[in-house]
N, C-alpha and C positions, 0 to 999 in steps of 0.2 A: 463407380462412385468410391471416392476416398473413404477409408474405414474411419469411423469416429468412435474413439474410445470414451468410456465414462469419464476417466481422469487421465491426465498426463502428469507424472511425477518427475521434477527436475532436480537433479542432484544426486550424486552416488555415494553420500556420506550415511552417517546413523539416521538422519531424520528421513532422508529418502528411503532409505532401505526399510525402515519401521513402517513409513507410510505404505510402501508396496506390500509388506507383509500383511498389514491390516486391510489394505484393499482387497488382496486375494482372499482374506477370511470373510469379508463382507460381501463376496462374489461380484465385486466391481470389475468390470473390463478395463483394464489399466495398462498404460505403457510406462515404463520406468525408464529414464534416460539419464545417463552420466557416466562418469569415468569408472573403470573396474578398480577393485582393490579397497574401496571404502574411504579413499583419501589419504593423501601422503601424511597429512597431519596425524591422523589416527595410526598409520603404520609405523611412524617414526617416534611415537610416544615412548619414553624410557619407562614409565611405570604408570598404571592406571589402578587407582585405589578407591575411587568415589562411584563406581558403578556396581550395582547390586550383584552380589554372588560372583564377582570377577576379581581376581588379583593376577596382576602379570603385565607383561609389556603390550604396547600396541600392536605388535606383530602377532601377539598371542591372541589378542581381541580379533583381528582382522581374520586370523584362521578359524576361530570359533565362528564368526558371523558367516564366512564362507561356507563352512561346512553346514550350517543351518540353512543357508540359502540354496545349496544343492539339494538338501534333504527335503525342503518345502517347496522346490521347483519354482523359486521366485526369478522371474527373467528379467535380466538387465539388457537394455539395448545401448551399447556404448556410443554415446554422441555428446557433443558439446553445443547445446541449445544457445542461439545467438539471438532469437527474437521470439516473443510471445504477443500475438495480435488478437484481440477480442472482436467478436461480431454477434450478429443475431443468433447464429447457430451454435455459439460456444466459441472456441479458440482454435487458432492456427498456430503451431509452433515450428520454427525453422532451426535446422542444425546443419550449416553449409547448405548442400544442394537438396537434403532430405526435408520433408515435411510431415507433420503429424497433426491430425485434429483430435480434439477432445470437447467434451461437454464442461469439463471443469479441470483446473490445474492447481497443483500443490508446487510452490517453489521452495526448494530446500538446497539452495546453491551454496550455502555459507557466505562468510564475508571475507573481504580483502583486508586482514589485520595491520598489514604494512602502510595502510593510509594511501591516499591519492596523492598526485602531483598538483602542485598550486596551479590553477587555471584548468585542469582536467575536466571537472564538472560543469565549469562555466560555458565551456565550448562544445558540449555534447550536442551533435547534430550540426554544428559549425565547423567542422574540421577535425574534431575528435571522434574516433570509431574504435570499436572494439572486435570488428569482424573483417578479416582480410577478404574472405570470399565474397562477403556482402557488398563491401564498398571499394575494393581495390581497383576496379575499373574506371572508378571516378577520377582516379588521379593519373590518368594516362599521360605521359609526358611531364608530369610535375614532379616536384621535389617534396618528399614526405620523410618523416621520422617514425621509427618503431621501437616502442619501449617494451622489451620482451623479458617475461619472468622465468621462463623455463626453456630448455633445449628442445622440447616437444613441440615449440612454435617456430623453430627454425625454418622449416619448409614453408610455413606462412609468409614469412619475411620474403624468401626466395619467390614465392607466388607474387607478392607485392611488387617484386623487382621486374617482373615481366611486363608491368604497365608504368611504373614510375620511371622517370629520368634518372633519379638519384634517391637512395635510402640510406639515411643515416640511422643505424641499428644500435640502440642502446642494450646491450645484453646484461641483464642483472642476475647472472646465473654463472655456474661453472659447467663446462659441457661442450657438445658440438656448436659451433658458430656457423651462421649462414655463410653462404658463399654465392658470389656474383660479382661481374665486372662493375656493376653500379651500386653495390652495397659496401657501405664503410662502417666497419664496426668500431663502436666507441666503448672505451672501457670505463669513463667517468658516469656518475649518475646525472641525469639531468635534474633541473632545479624548477622549472616552470614552464607552462605553455602560455604564450601572450599573443595578442592581436587586437585589432579594432574592428569588432562585429564578428570576425572569425579569425580562425588560427592564421598567424602570419610568420611566428618564429618560435623556436624552442631554446630555452636559456639553458646552458650547462656551465661548468666552472670556467670562467675566463674566456667564454665564447658564446656568441648568440648565433644561431643558424636559422636562416630563412627556409621556412617550409610552407607548403599549401595544406598539410594535414599531419596528424599524428595518430598512430594506431597503437593502441595499449592491449598487447596480447597476454592475457593472464587468465587464470582458472575462474576467479569470480568476477563477474560483472556487476556494475553497479545496478541497483533495481530500476532506475529511471532508463538506462540504456537497453534493460532486458525488455521492458514492458513500458510503453508510453502510457501516462496517465496514472501510473501507480504512485500513491502516496508514500513517500518515505521521509526518513529522519536521518539524514547523513547516509551511512552505508546500511541502516536498518530499514525494513518495511514496517508500516504502521498497521498493526492487527488488532482485532478485537479478541474477546475471551475466546471464542470458538476458531480464531485463527484465520478469520475471513478478513480480507482487505476492503479498500474502497470500491474495488472492481468486483460485482456480482460474479461468483463462480470461481474467483481467484483466491487461493488461501497461501500461506507461507508458514514455515516451520523451521526450527533449528536455530543456528547462530544468525540467520538472516532476520530474525525478529528481535534481536538484542540479547543483551547479557542475562546470566552467566553463559558462557561459552563452555558448557559440559555437556558429556555425552548423555547423562541421565535425562537433562532437559530435552535434548534433541530427539531422543527416543520418544519420550512423552508427547512431544508436540507432533512427531510425525503420526502417532497413533491417533490423537486428537483431530488433526487435519483430515485424516482418512474418514473418520466418523462424520466429520462436518460435511465432507463431500457428499456421504451418502444422504444426509439430511437434506442438503442443497438439492440433489437430484430428485429426491422423493417430491419435493415441494414444488419444483419447476416442471417436473414431467406430469403433473397431474393433469 
């Protein structure tokens, strides 16, 4: 049988780390899923002056966190979660080909501060996707676009090209570009996703390209794309004071719950969410 954790914590930043640290203190059986390094946003910060007892750069903060993580033996499983599915026994989380089962979930994925493309949210599930591995095979022999935020997703574009007849790739970064006979790299920013009922085209400066689907490959997935039925307010998840969402057993913390986008808030909410998970499990396992 698949191992079922007490809680799965999604997100490698401050909120996720604090939730994992607290979960261990509370003797919860947890799995912490996310990217190593506590997030590029933190590591690249020029100066941090609003976190208690800390003065220095983001790199200094990340180094201190990593030293503590090693000392406290807080384990991180490097993974990009692309789906959270609820059921009678709890939740199933997918990260590419990997699956994780948990009785409760804490989402601490952060938010995409650069905003979304016009039409992106409107066509979710109708031609807009955020997971190449999940949905790539659905576009066999078709024309698609990929809007890519980082060179770490270049391999996912090349994966998509194994199925699609044509991939127009909008690379919004500096670094390694995807390669393939059927991959056309575009340097301009796309403006909108359009269609009647489902995706039919992507609009860019001076040109409209006919496509059957658009893949947005980026670090922070919209809440509705990650977990169906989750109540959201734009890019943020709606939470109660205990950081519970409208879905029983699902909690959220950090930037994902709204402003202010500050490390002190993220750390505090990570702690509260872990305590709320313990209370939820104590109530539901009686």
